TORKOL-4160 file (C-alpha; in steps of 0.2 Angstrom, whole numbers, padded with zeros to 4 digits, m for minus):
440
<pt num="1" X="0449" Y="m0102" Z="m0343"/>
<pt num="2" X="0463" Y="m0113" Z="m0338"/>
<pt num="3" X="0451" Y="m0122" Z="m0325"/>
<pt num="4" X="0438" Y="m0123" Z="m0339"/>
<pt num="5" X="0451" Y="m0134" Z="m0348"/>
<pt num="6" X="0452" Y="m0146" Z="m0335"/>
<pt num="7" X="0434" Y="m0146" Z="m0332"/>
<pt num="8" X="0432" Y="m0155" Z="m0316"/>
<pt num="9" X="0415" Y="m0157" Z="m0315"/>
<pt num="10" X="0416" Y="m0168" Z="m0332"/>
<pt num="11" X="0431" Y="m0178" Z="m0323"/>
<pt num="12" X="0421" Y="m0182" Z="m0308"/>
<pt num="13" X="0404" Y="m0187" Z="m0318"/>
<pt num="14" X="0412" Y="m0195" Z="m0333"/>
<pt num="15" X="0432" Y="m0201" Z="m0330"/>
<pt num="16" X="0429" Y="m0205" Z="m0310"/>
<pt num="17" X="0414" Y="m0217" Z="m0312"/>
<pt num="18" X="0425" Y="m0228" Z="m0323"/>
<pt num="19" X="0438" Y="m0228" Z="m0308"/>
<pt num="20" X="0425" Y="m0232" Z="m0295"/>
<pt num="21" X="0419" Y="m0248" Z="m0306"/>
<pt num="22" X="0436" Y="m0253" Z="m0307"/>
<pt num="23" X="0444" Y="m0253" Z="m0289"/>
<pt num="24" X="0429" Y="m0247" Z="m0278"/>
<pt num="25" X="0434" Y="m0236" Z="m0263"/>
<pt num="26" X="0454" Y="m0237" Z="m0267"/>
<pt num="27" X="0449" Y="m0224" Z="m0281"/>
<pt num="28" X="0453" Y="m0211" Z="m0268"/>
<pt num="29" X="0471" Y="m0219" Z="m0266"/>
<pt num="30" X="0472" Y="m0219" Z="m0285"/>
<pt num="31" X="0467" Y="m0200" Z="m0287"/>
<pt num="32" X="0478" Y="m0196" Z="m0272"/>
<pt num="33" X="0494" Y="m0204" Z="m0280"/>
<pt num="34" X="0489" Y="m0194" Z="m0296"/>
<pt num="35" X="0489" Y="m0178" Z="m0287"/>
<pt num="36" X="0507" Y="m0180" Z="m0281"/>
<pt num="37" X="0511" Y="m0185" Z="m0299"/>
<pt num="38" X="0503" Y="m0168" Z="m0304"/>
<pt num="39" X="0513" Y="m0159" Z="m0294"/>
<pt num="40" X="0529" Y="m0164" Z="m0303"/>
<pt num="41" X="0520" Y="m0162" Z="m0318"/>
<pt num="42" X="0515" Y="m0144" Z="m0313"/>
<pt num="43" X="0532" Y="m0139" Z="m0308"/>
<pt num="44" X="0539" Y="m0143" Z="m0325"/>
<pt num="45" X="0526" Y="m0134" Z="m0333"/>
<pt num="46" X="0527" Y="m0119" Z="m0320"/>
<pt num="47" X="0546" Y="m0116" Z="m0325"/>
<pt num="48" X="0545" Y="m0120" Z="m0344"/>
<pt num="49" X="0531" Y="m0108" Z="m0346"/>
<pt num="50" X="0539" Y="m0095" Z="m0336"/>
<pt num="51" X="0554" Y="m0096" Z="m0347"/>
<pt num="52" X="0545" Y="m0096" Z="m0363"/>
<pt num="53" X="0529" Y="m0088" Z="m0361"/>
<pt num="54" X="0522" Y="m0092" Z="m0378"/>
<pt num="55" X="0504" Y="m0095" Z="m0384"/>
<pt num="56" X="0511" Y="m0111" Z="m0394"/>
<pt num="57" X="0512" Y="m0120" Z="m0378"/>
<pt num="58" X="0521" Y="m0137" Z="m0375"/>
<pt num="59" X="0528" Y="m0138" Z="m0393"/>
<pt num="60" X="0536" Y="m0120" Z="m0391"/>
<pt num="61" X="0547" Y="m0124" Z="m0377"/>
<pt num="62" X="0550" Y="m0143" Z="m0381"/>
<pt num="63" X="0556" Y="m0136" Z="m0397"/>
<pt num="64" X="0568" Y="m0123" Z="m0388"/>
<pt num="65" X="0575" Y="m0136" Z="m0376"/>
<pt num="66" X="0575" Y="m0153" Z="m0384"/>
<pt num="67" X="0575" Y="m0149" Z="m0401"/>
<pt num="68" X="0565" Y="m0141" Z="m0416"/>
<pt num="69" X="0560" Y="m0157" Z="m0425"/>
<pt num="70" X="0555" Y="m0165" Z="m0408"/>
<pt num="71" X="0545" Y="m0149" Z="m0406"/>
<pt num="72" X="0535" Y="m0150" Z="m0422"/>
<pt num="73" X="0532" Y="m0169" Z="m0419"/>
<pt num="74" X="0524" Y="m0163" Z="m0402"/>
<pt num="75" X="0515" Y="m0151" Z="m0411"/>
<pt num="76" X="0508" Y="m0162" Z="m0424"/>
<pt num="77" X="0503" Y="m0174" Z="m0410"/>
<pt num="78" X="0495" Y="m0160" Z="m0399"/>
<pt num="79" X="0485" Y="m0152" Z="m0414"/>
<pt num="80" X="0477" Y="m0168" Z="m0420"/>
<pt num="81" X="0473" Y="m0175" Z="m0401"/>
<pt num="82" X="0465" Y="m0158" Z="m0397"/>
<pt num="83" X="0454" Y="m0158" Z="m0413"/>
<pt num="84" X="0450" Y="m0177" Z="m0409"/>
<pt num="85" X="0446" Y="m0172" Z="m0390"/>
<pt num="86" X="0435" Y="m0159" Z="m0395"/>
<pt num="87" X="0424" Y="m0174" Z="m0403"/>
<pt num="88" X="0425" Y="m0183" Z="m0387"/>
<pt num="89" X="0420" Y="m0170" Z="m0376"/>
<pt num="90" X="0405" Y="m0164" Z="m0386"/>
<pt num="91" X="0400" Y="m0181" Z="m0388"/>
<pt num="92" X="0393" Y="m0180" Z="m0370"/>
<pt num="93" X="0383" Y="m0165" Z="m0371"/>
<pt num="94" X="0368" Y="m0174" Z="m0379"/>
<pt num="95" X="0368" Y="m0186" Z="m0365"/>
<pt num="96" X="0365" Y="m0174" Z="m0350"/>
<pt num="97" X="0355" Y="m0161" Z="m0360"/>
<pt num="98" X="0343" Y="m0178" Z="m0363"/>
<pt num="99" X="0340" Y="m0179" Z="m0345"/>
<pt num="100" X="0334" Y="m0161" Z="m0344"/>
<pt num="101" X="0325" Y="m0162" Z="m0361"/>
<pt num="102" X="0324" Y="m0179" Z="m0371"/>
<pt num="103" X="0322" Y="m0167" Z="m0387"/>
<pt num="104" X="0340" Y="m0163" Z="m0384"/>
<pt num="105" X="0348" Y="m0180" Z="m0385"/>
<pt num="106" X="0356" Y="m0186" Z="m0401"/>
<pt num="107" X="0374" Y="m0184" Z="m0411"/>
<pt num="108" X="0369" Y="m0167" Z="m0418"/>
<pt num="109" X="0369" Y="m0159" Z="m0402"/>
<pt num="110" X="0387" Y="m0161" Z="m0400"/>
<pt num="111" X="0390" Y="m0153" Z="m0418"/>
<pt num="112" X="0380" Y="m0139" Z="m0413"/>
<pt num="113" X="0391" Y="m0136" Z="m0397"/>
<pt num="114" X="0407" Y="m0137" Z="m0407"/>
<pt num="115" X="0401" Y="m0124" Z="m0419"/>
<pt num="116" X="0393" Y="m0113" Z="m0407"/>
<pt num="117" X="0408" Y="m0113" Z="m0396"/>
<pt num="118" X="0420" Y="m0110" Z="m0411"/>
<pt num="119" X="0411" Y="m0094" Z="m0414"/>
<pt num="120" X="0413" Y="m0089" Z="m0394"/>
<pt num="121" X="0431" Y="m0093" Z="m0395"/>
<pt num="122" X="0435" Y="m0078" Z="m0407"/>
<pt num="123" X="0427" Y="m0066" Z="m0396"/>
<pt num="124" X="0440" Y="m0055" Z="m0386"/>
<pt num="125" X="0449" Y="m0064" Z="m0372"/>
<pt num="126" X="0441" Y="m0054" Z="m0358"/>
<pt num="127" X="0424" Y="m0059" Z="m0365"/>
<pt num="128" X="0429" Y="m0078" Z="m0364"/>
<pt num="129" X="0436" Y="m0076" Z="m0346"/>
<pt num="130" X="0417" Y="m0071" Z="m0342"/>
<pt num="131" X="0410" Y="m0083" Z="m0351"/>
<pt num="132" X="0421" Y="m0098" Z="m0344"/>
<pt num="133" X="0422" Y="m0090" Z="m0327"/>
<pt num="134" X="0402" Y="m0090" Z="m0327"/>
<pt num="135" X="0400" Y="m0109" Z="m0333"/>
<pt num="136" X="0415" Y="m0114" Z="m0321"/>
<pt num="137" X="0405" Y="m0107" Z="m0306"/>
<pt num="138" X="0389" Y="m0117" Z="m0311"/>
<pt num="139" X="0399" Y="m0133" Z="m0314"/>
<pt num="140" X="0408" Y="m0130" Z="m0297"/>
<pt num="141" X="0391" Y="m0127" Z="m0288"/>
<pt num="142" X="0386" Y="m0146" Z="m0295"/>
<pt num="143" X="0402" Y="m0153" Z="m0287"/>
<pt num="144" X="0397" Y="m0143" Z="m0271"/>
<pt num="145" X="0380" Y="m0152" Z="m0271"/>
<pt num="146" X="0388" Y="m0168" Z="m0273"/>
<pt num="147" X="0400" Y="m0167" Z="m0258"/>
<pt num="148" X="0386" Y="m0159" Z="m0246"/>
<pt num="149" X="0375" Y="m0175" Z="m0250"/>
<pt num="150" X="0390" Y="m0186" Z="m0246"/>
<pt num="151" X="0396" Y="m0179" Z="m0231"/>
<pt num="152" X="0379" Y="m0175" Z="m0222"/>
<pt num="153" X="0375" Y="m0192" Z="m0221"/>
<pt num="154" X="0391" Y="m0204" Z="m0219"/>
<pt num="155" X="0386" Y="m0223" Z="m0221"/>
<pt num="156" X="0403" Y="m0231" Z="m0224"/>
<pt num="157" X="0418" Y="m0233" Z="m0214"/>
<pt num="158" X="0434" Y="m0222" Z="m0218"/>
<pt num="159" X="0444" Y="m0239" Z="m0222"/>
<pt num="160" X="0434" Y="m0240" Z="m0238"/>
<pt num="161" X="0445" Y="m0226" Z="m0245"/>
<pt num="162" X="0459" Y="m0238" Z="m0246"/>
<pt num="163" X="0449" Y="m0255" Z="m0251"/>
<pt num="164" X="0451" Y="m0260" Z="m0268"/>
<pt num="165" X="0434" Y="m0270" Z="m0273"/>
<pt num="166" X="0427" Y="m0274" Z="m0290"/>
<pt num="167" X="0408" Y="m0280" Z="m0294"/>
<pt num="168" X="0407" Y="m0299" Z="m0294"/>
<pt num="169" X="0392" Y="m0310" Z="m0297"/>
<pt num="170" X="0375" Y="m0303" Z="m0290"/>
<pt num="171" X="0382" Y="m0286" Z="m0287"/>
<pt num="172" X="0393" Y="m0294" Z="m0272"/>
<pt num="173" X="0411" Y="m0286" Z="m0270"/>
<pt num="174" X="0427" Y="m0296" Z="m0274"/>
<pt num="175" X="0446" Y="m0289" Z="m0268"/>
<pt num="176" X="0455" Y="m0280" Z="m0283"/>
<pt num="177" X="0475" Y="m0281" Z="m0285"/>
<pt num="178" X="0485" Y="m0266" Z="m0280"/>
<pt num="179" X="0493" Y="m0267" Z="m0297"/>
<pt num="180" X="0476" Y="m0264" Z="m0303"/>
<pt num="181" X="0475" Y="m0247" Z="m0293"/>
<pt num="182" X="0492" Y="m0242" Z="m0301"/>
<pt num="183" X="0483" Y="m0245" Z="m0318"/>
<pt num="184" X="0469" Y="m0234" Z="m0313"/>
<pt num="185" X="0481" Y="m0220" Z="m0307"/>
<pt num="186" X="0484" Y="m0217" Z="m0326"/>
<pt num="187" X="0466" Y="m0213" Z="m0328"/>
<pt num="188" X="0466" Y="m0202" Z="m0313"/>
<pt num="189" X="0482" Y="m0192" Z="m0321"/>
<pt num="190" X="0471" Y="m0189" Z="m0336"/>
<pt num="191" X="0456" Y="m0182" Z="m0325"/>
<pt num="192" X="0468" Y="m0170" Z="m0317"/>
<pt num="193" X="0476" Y="m0163" Z="m0334"/>
<pt num="194" X="0473" Y="m0146" Z="m0341"/>
<pt num="195" X="0482" Y="m0134" Z="m0328"/>
<pt num="196" X="0496" Y="m0132" Z="m0339"/>
<pt num="197" X="0485" Y="m0124" Z="m0351"/>
<pt num="198" X="0488" Y="m0106" Z="m0343"/>
<pt num="199" X="0503" Y="m0105" Z="m0356"/>
<pt num="200" X="0492" Y="m0104" Z="m0371"/>
<pt num="201" X="0486" Y="m0087" Z="m0364"/>
<pt num="202" X="0502" Y="m0080" Z="m0358"/>
<pt num="203" X="0504" Y="m0067" Z="m0373"/>
<pt num="204" X="0488" Y="m0060" Z="m0367"/>
<pt num="205" X="0492" Y="m0058" Z="m0349"/>
<pt num="206" X="0502" Y="m0046" Z="m0339"/>
<pt num="207" X="0518" Y="m0051" Z="m0332"/>
<pt num="208" X="0517" Y="m0067" Z="m0339"/>
<pt num="209" X="0535" Y="m0073" Z="m0334"/>
<pt num="210" X="0531" Y="m0069" Z="m0316"/>
<pt num="211" X="0513" Y="m0074" Z="m0315"/>
<pt num="212" X="0511" Y="m0090" Z="m0326"/>
<pt num="213" X="0520" Y="m0102" Z="m0315"/>
<pt num="214" X="0508" Y="m0098" Z="m0300"/>
<pt num="215" X="0493" Y="m0099" Z="m0310"/>
<pt num="216" X="0498" Y="m0117" Z="m0315"/>
<pt num="217" X="0500" Y="m0123" Z="m0297"/>
<pt num="218" X="0485" Y="m0115" Z="m0291"/>
<pt num="219" X="0477" Y="m0122" Z="m0305"/>
<pt num="220" X="0482" Y="m0139" Z="m0299"/>
<pt num="221" X="0477" Y="m0136" Z="m0282"/>
<pt num="222" X="0460" Y="m0131" Z="m0286"/>
<pt num="223" X="0458" Y="m0146" Z="m0298"/>
<pt num="224" X="0463" Y="m0159" Z="m0284"/>
<pt num="225" X="0452" Y="m0151" Z="m0272"/>
<pt num="226" X="0437" Y="m0150" Z="m0283"/>
<pt num="227" X="0438" Y="m0168" Z="m0290"/>
<pt num="228" X="0445" Y="m0177" Z="m0274"/>
<pt num="229" X="0434" Y="m0170" Z="m0261"/>
<pt num="230" X="0417" Y="m0174" Z="m0271"/>
<pt num="231" X="0424" Y="m0192" Z="m0274"/>
<pt num="232" X="0428" Y="m0195" Z="m0257"/>
<pt num="233" X="0411" Y="m0189" Z="m0250"/>
<pt num="234" X="0403" Y="m0201" Z="m0263"/>
<pt num="235" X="0413" Y="m0216" Z="m0257"/>
<pt num="236" X="0410" Y="m0211" Z="m0239"/>
<pt num="237" X="0391" Y="m0206" Z="m0240"/>
<pt num="238" X="0385" Y="m0219" Z="m0252"/>
<pt num="239" X="0370" Y="m0231" Z="m0246"/>
<pt num="240" X="0378" Y="m0248" Z="m0253"/>
<pt num="241" X="0396" Y="m0250" Z="m0259"/>
<pt num="242" X="0392" Y="m0264" Z="m0270"/>
<pt num="243" X="0376" Y="m0255" Z="m0279"/>
<pt num="244" X="0388" Y="m0239" Z="m0281"/>
<pt num="245" X="0403" Y="m0250" Z="m0289"/>
<pt num="246" X="0390" Y="m0261" Z="m0299"/>
<pt num="247" X="0381" Y="m0247" Z="m0306"/>
<pt num="248" X="0381" Y="m0243" Z="m0324"/>
<pt num="249" X="0382" Y="m0223" Z="m0318"/>
<pt num="250" X="0389" Y="m0222" Z="m0300"/>
<pt num="251" X="0387" Y="m0204" Z="m0299"/>
<pt num="252" X="0369" Y="m0205" Z="m0306"/>
<pt num="253" X="0365" Y="m0219" Z="m0293"/>
<pt num="254" X="0372" Y="m0208" Z="m0278"/>
<pt num="255" X="0361" Y="m0194" Z="m0284"/>
<pt num="256" X="0346" Y="m0202" Z="m0285"/>
<pt num="257" X="0349" Y="m0211" Z="m0270"/>
<pt num="258" X="0353" Y="m0196" Z="m0259"/>
<pt num="259" X="0345" Y="m0182" Z="m0268"/>
<pt num="260" X="0330" Y="m0189" Z="m0279"/>
<pt num="261" X="0326" Y="m0187" Z="m0297"/>
<pt num="262" X="0326" Y="m0167" Z="m0296"/>
<pt num="263" X="0343" Y="m0164" Z="m0288"/>
<pt num="264" X="0349" Y="m0178" Z="m0302"/>
<pt num="265" X="0342" Y="m0167" Z="m0316"/>
<pt num="266" X="0348" Y="m0151" Z="m0309"/>
<pt num="267" X="0365" Y="m0158" Z="m0307"/>
<pt num="268" X="0365" Y="m0166" Z="m0326"/>
<pt num="269" X="0362" Y="m0148" Z="m0332"/>
<pt num="270" X="0377" Y="m0142" Z="m0323"/>
<pt num="271" X="0387" Y="m0156" Z="m0330"/>
<pt num="272" X="0381" Y="m0152" Z="m0348"/>
<pt num="273" X="0387" Y="m0134" Z="m0344"/>
<pt num="274" X="0404" Y="m0140" Z="m0338"/>
<pt num="275" X="0406" Y="m0150" Z="m0356"/>
<pt num="276" X="0401" Y="m0134" Z="m0366"/>
<pt num="277" X="0414" Y="m0124" Z="m0356"/>
<pt num="278" X="0427" Y="m0137" Z="m0358"/>
<pt num="279" X="0425" Y="m0136" Z="m0377"/>
<pt num="280" X="0425" Y="m0117" Z="m0376"/>
<pt num="281" X="0442" Y="m0118" Z="m0366"/>
<pt num="282" X="0450" Y="m0131" Z="m0378"/>
<pt num="283" X="0445" Y="m0122" Z="m0393"/>
<pt num="284" X="0454" Y="m0107" Z="m0387"/>
<pt num="285" X="0469" Y="m0116" Z="m0384"/>
<pt num="286" X="0469" Y="m0125" Z="m0401"/>
<pt num="287" X="0466" Y="m0109" Z="m0410"/>
<pt num="288" X="0481" Y="m0100" Z="m0402"/>
<pt num="289" X="0492" Y="m0116" Z="m0405"/>
<pt num="290" X="0488" Y="m0115" Z="m0424"/>
<pt num="291" X="0491" Y="m0097" Z="m0425"/>
<pt num="292" X="0507" Y="m0099" Z="m0417"/>
<pt num="293" X="0513" Y="m0113" Z="m0428"/>
<pt num="294" X="0509" Y="m0101" Z="m0443"/>
<pt num="295" X="0518" Y="m0087" Z="m0435"/>
<pt num="296" X="0533" Y="m0099" Z="m0434"/>
<pt num="297" X="0532" Y="m0102" Z="m0453"/>
<pt num="298" X="0526" Y="m0122" Z="m0451"/>
<pt num="299" X="0515" Y="m0122" Z="m0467"/>
<pt num="300" X="0517" Y="m0113" Z="m0485"/>
<pt num="301" X="0516" Y="m0095" Z="m0485"/>
<pt num="302" X="0498" Y="m0095" Z="m0493"/>
<pt num="303" X="0491" Y="m0105" Z="m0477"/>
<pt num="304" X="0501" Y="m0095" Z="m0465"/>
<pt num="305" X="0496" Y="m0078" Z="m0469"/>
<pt num="306" X="0477" Y="m0080" Z="m0465"/>
<pt num="307" X="0482" Y="m0090" Z="m0450"/>
<pt num="308" X="0492" Y="m0076" Z="m0442"/>
<pt num="309" X="0479" Y="m0063" Z="m0444"/>
<pt num="310" X="0474" Y="m0055" Z="m0427"/>
<pt num="311" X="0457" Y="m0047" Z="m0428"/>
<pt num="312" X="0460" Y="m0027" Z="m0425"/>
<pt num="313" X="0446" Y="m0025" Z="m0414"/>
<pt num="314" X="0445" Y="m0041" Z="m0405"/>
<pt num="315" X="0462" Y="m0044" Z="m0404"/>
<pt num="316" X="0461" Y="m0064" Z="m0407"/>
<pt num="317" X="0466" Y="m0076" Z="m0420"/>
<pt num="318" X="0450" Y="m0078" Z="m0429"/>
<pt num="319" X="0455" Y="m0086" Z="m0445"/>
<pt num="320" X="0464" Y="m0099" Z="m0435"/>
<pt num="321" X="0451" Y="m0102" Z="m0422"/>
<pt num="322" X="0438" Y="m0104" Z="m0436"/>
<pt num="323" X="0448" Y="m0117" Z="m0445"/>
<pt num="324" X="0450" Y="m0127" Z="m0429"/>
<pt num="325" X="0432" Y="m0127" Z="m0427"/>
<pt num="326" X="0430" Y="m0133" Z="m0445"/>
<pt num="327" X="0442" Y="m0146" Z="m0443"/>
<pt num="328" X="0434" Y="m0151" Z="m0426"/>
<pt num="329" X="0416" Y="m0151" Z="m0434"/>
<pt num="330" X="0421" Y="m0162" Z="m0448"/>
<pt num="331" X="0430" Y="m0176" Z="m0436"/>
<pt num="332" X="0417" Y="m0177" Z="m0425"/>
<pt num="333" X="0403" Y="m0179" Z="m0439"/>
<pt num="334" X="0414" Y="m0192" Z="m0449"/>
<pt num="335" X="0423" Y="m0201" Z="m0437"/>
<pt num="336" X="0415" Y="m0214" Z="m0426"/>
<pt num="337" X="0418" Y="m0211" Z="m0407"/>
<pt num="338" X="0429" Y="m0226" Z="m0404"/>
<pt num="339" X="0441" Y="m0218" Z="m0417"/>
<pt num="340" X="0440" Y="m0202" Z="m0409"/>
<pt num="341" X="0446" Y="m0210" Z="m0394"/>
<pt num="342" X="0459" Y="m0221" Z="m0399"/>
<pt num="343" X="0467" Y="m0207" Z="m0408"/>
<pt num="344" X="0468" Y="m0196" Z="m0392"/>
<pt num="345" X="0470" Y="m0209" Z="m0381"/>
<pt num="346" X="0490" Y="m0210" Z="m0378"/>
<pt num="347" X="0495" Y="m0191" Z="m0383"/>
<pt num="348" X="0495" Y="m0184" Z="m0365"/>
<pt num="349" X="0507" Y="m0198" Z="m0360"/>
<pt num="350" X="0518" Y="m0194" Z="m0373"/>
<pt num="351" X="0516" Y="m0175" Z="m0371"/>
<pt num="352" X="0521" Y="m0178" Z="m0351"/>
<pt num="353" X="0537" Y="m0187" Z="m0357"/>
<pt num="354" X="0542" Y="m0173" Z="m0367"/>
<pt num="355" X="0538" Y="m0160" Z="m0355"/>
<pt num="356" X="0548" Y="m0169" Z="m0342"/>
<pt num="357" X="0563" Y="m0170" Z="m0354"/>
<pt num="358" X="0562" Y="m0152" Z="m0358"/>
<pt num="359" X="0562" Y="m0146" Z="m0340"/>
<pt num="360" X="0577" Y="m0158" Z="m0337"/>
<pt num="361" X="0587" Y="m0152" Z="m0353"/>
<pt num="362" X="0581" Y="m0135" Z="m0353"/>
<pt num="363" X="0591" Y="m0132" Z="m0335"/>
<pt num="364" X="0606" Y="m0142" Z="m0340"/>
<pt num="365" X="0608" Y="m0133" Z="m0356"/>
<pt num="366" X="0604" Y="m0115" Z="m0347"/>
<pt num="367" X="0589" Y="m0112" Z="m0359"/>
<pt num="368" X="0577" Y="m0109" Z="m0345"/>
<pt num="369" X="0589" Y="m0098" Z="m0336"/>
<pt num="370" X="0577" Y="m0084" Z="m0339"/>
<pt num="371" X="0563" Y="m0090" Z="m0330"/>
<pt num="372" X="0557" Y="m0080" Z="m0316"/>
<pt num="373" X="0550" Y="m0095" Z="m0308"/>
<pt num="374" X="0562" Y="m0110" Z="m0303"/>
<pt num="375" X="0554" Y="m0127" Z="m0298"/>
<pt num="376" X="0561" Y="m0132" Z="m0280"/>
<pt num="377" X="0571" Y="m0148" Z="m0278"/>
<pt num="378" X="0576" Y="m0149" Z="m0297"/>
<pt num="379" X="0580" Y="m0162" Z="m0305"/>
<pt num="380" X="0567" Y="m0174" Z="m0294"/>
<pt num="381" X="0552" Y="m0167" Z="m0301"/>
<pt num="382" X="0555" Y="m0170" Z="m0320"/>
<pt num="383" X="0563" Y="m0187" Z="m0315"/>
<pt num="384" X="0549" Y="m0192" Z="m0305"/>
<pt num="385" X="0537" Y="m0187" Z="m0320"/>
<pt num="386" X="0547" Y="m0198" Z="m0332"/>
<pt num="387" X="0547" Y="m0211" Z="m0320"/>
<pt num="388" X="0528" Y="m0211" Z="m0318"/>
<pt num="389" X="0525" Y="m0210" Z="m0336"/>
<pt num="390" X="0536" Y="m0225" Z="m0340"/>
<pt num="391" X="0525" Y="m0236" Z="m0328"/>
<pt num="392" X="0509" Y="m0228" Z="m0336"/>
<pt num="393" X="0515" Y="m0230" Z="m0355"/>
<pt num="394" X="0519" Y="m0250" Z="m0349"/>
<pt num="395" X="0501" Y="m0251" Z="m0342"/>
<pt num="396" X="0494" Y="m0244" Z="m0358"/>
<pt num="397" X="0504" Y="m0255" Z="m0368"/>
<pt num="398" X="0499" Y="m0269" Z="m0358"/>
<pt num="399" X="0480" Y="m0265" Z="m0360"/>
<pt num="400" X="0478" Y="m0258" Z="m0377"/>
<pt num="401" X="0494" Y="m0255" Z="m0388"/>
<pt num="402" X="0484" Y="m0246" Z="m0402"/>
<pt num="403" X="0482" Y="m0229" Z="m0395"/>
<pt num="404" X="0500" Y="m0228" Z="m0391"/>
<pt num="405" X="0505" Y="m0235" Z="m0409"/>
<pt num="406" X="0493" Y="m0221" Z="m0417"/>
<pt num="407" X="0502" Y="m0208" Z="m0406"/>
<pt num="408" X="0519" Y="m0214" Z="m0411"/>
<pt num="409" X="0514" Y="m0214" Z="m0429"/>
<pt num="410" X="0508" Y="m0195" Z="m0429"/>
<pt num="411" X="0525" Y="m0192" Z="m0421"/>
<pt num="412" X="0534" Y="m0200" Z="m0436"/>
<pt num="413" X="0523" Y="m0190" Z="m0448"/>
<pt num="414" X="0528" Y="m0174" Z="m0438"/>
<pt num="415" X="0547" Y="m0178" Z="m0439"/>
<pt num="416" X="0545" Y="m0183" Z="m0458"/>
<pt num="417" X="0536" Y="m0166" Z="m0461"/>
<pt num="418" X="0549" Y="m0156" Z="m0452"/>
<pt num="419" X="0565" Y="m0164" Z="m0462"/>
<pt num="420" X="0556" Y="m0164" Z="m0478"/>
<pt num="421" X="0549" Y="m0147" Z="m0478"/>
<pt num="422" X="0554" Y="m0135" Z="m0463"/>
<pt num="423" X="0573" Y="m0140" Z="m0462"/>
<pt num="424" X="0578" Y="m0136" Z="m0479"/>
<pt num="425" X="0570" Y="m0119" Z="m0476"/>
<pt num="426" X="0577" Y="m0116" Z="m0459"/>
<pt num="427" X="0585" Y="m0100" Z="m0462"/>
<pt num="428" X="0566" Y="m0091" Z="m0464"/>
<pt num="429" X="0556" Y="m0103" Z="m0455"/>
<pt num="430" X="0555" Y="m0110" Z="m0436"/>
<pt num="431" X="0569" Y="m0098" Z="m0431"/>
<pt num="432" X="0561" Y="m0098" Z="m0415"/>
<pt num="433" X="0567" Y="m0081" Z="m0407"/>
<pt num="434" X="0566" Y="m0080" Z="m0387"/>
<pt num="435" X="0550" Y="m0071" Z="m0379"/>
<pt num="436" X="0552" Y="m0051" Z="m0378"/>
<pt num="437" X="0559" Y="m0048" Z="m0360"/>
<pt num="438" X="0544" Y="m0039" Z="m0351"/>
<pt num="439" X="0557" Y="m0030" Z="m0339"/>
<pt num="440" X="0568" Y="m0024" Z="m0354"/>
């Protein structure tokens, strides 16, 4: 389910093409650098999740290390951006299903996907593990096809992997700067994101304090291989580097050139499955996050009571998951795609900054001392994470300051709500007890 949240196939076919168009073969360097940054992120997630195996995810351990007000501000940012991301991802379903059957094109397909996956997400955790596992297998097979097509016939020199180029006039290639490669590394970091989602299932995981760190690190390792290997295969196996970089859809160009229309159609179906799988996984996370916030007493009691109900047989937060489904459907249908994208654009950078701070402060204050997993070389991983995010944040502000402004605005609303509603009732709300010691 964690790997389904990463959805490697969606990253390869939806995110990676923009990097290829931006810096050509050097996109391999951008993704390699992003993998190094990902290691520092994963190490922070692993230790924090081991110390606080709570289904609320990032906000739960940020609140217990950095501070409650910051934890709630982060919660509001992640739940809002998560609901908007549902719409961003679901909007791509029709594009790929339309390749298989033209009648499945259209905006309505994304709405159907959100509603249908919401009802799947309320099923038992084992059922969802099977569903997402089968879907994940199908999407990984699509990536295997892509890699095989690339490596079977290599037409480009290895040096293409560190050559930064852009499409010029008449499909010619022009040199791109090293600074541009760094800026596209931010996109690569986003493409790998999701391996920390294992913590959302911690309360349904046996011996979570001992296993959650390993699950996070393995998820990152598999993600890097699943995305970087097909990327390298495409860059080395493309018949024409200039055609690949200048193509509107580089991956479709490659599939048509190397596999033909039938292979392109089959792989497109695999990508549609990957998109649906990602929506299921994110729905599972958001439902559990909303349940956790209600359990902590974030809202008025009339709201908290139904949201904290667990189905007696399914053992899942049905009401919280269906509320997320309704909110995601409304956001998708009422808001333009550009608004959905802007609203979710900078949330990941800010989340990573707070995760890095939590890993640093948690160890200094001794609040993560109960963690069964301890990251090696502390404090280098959180310091590297924070330094990387400063660079990425700077690039985001230079390229488009609007997403950052929106994210900061949501944080401010979170602080205002916390001090206006939760803090005056701090004796009974947001008491944030430590997780139960499984060894006790």
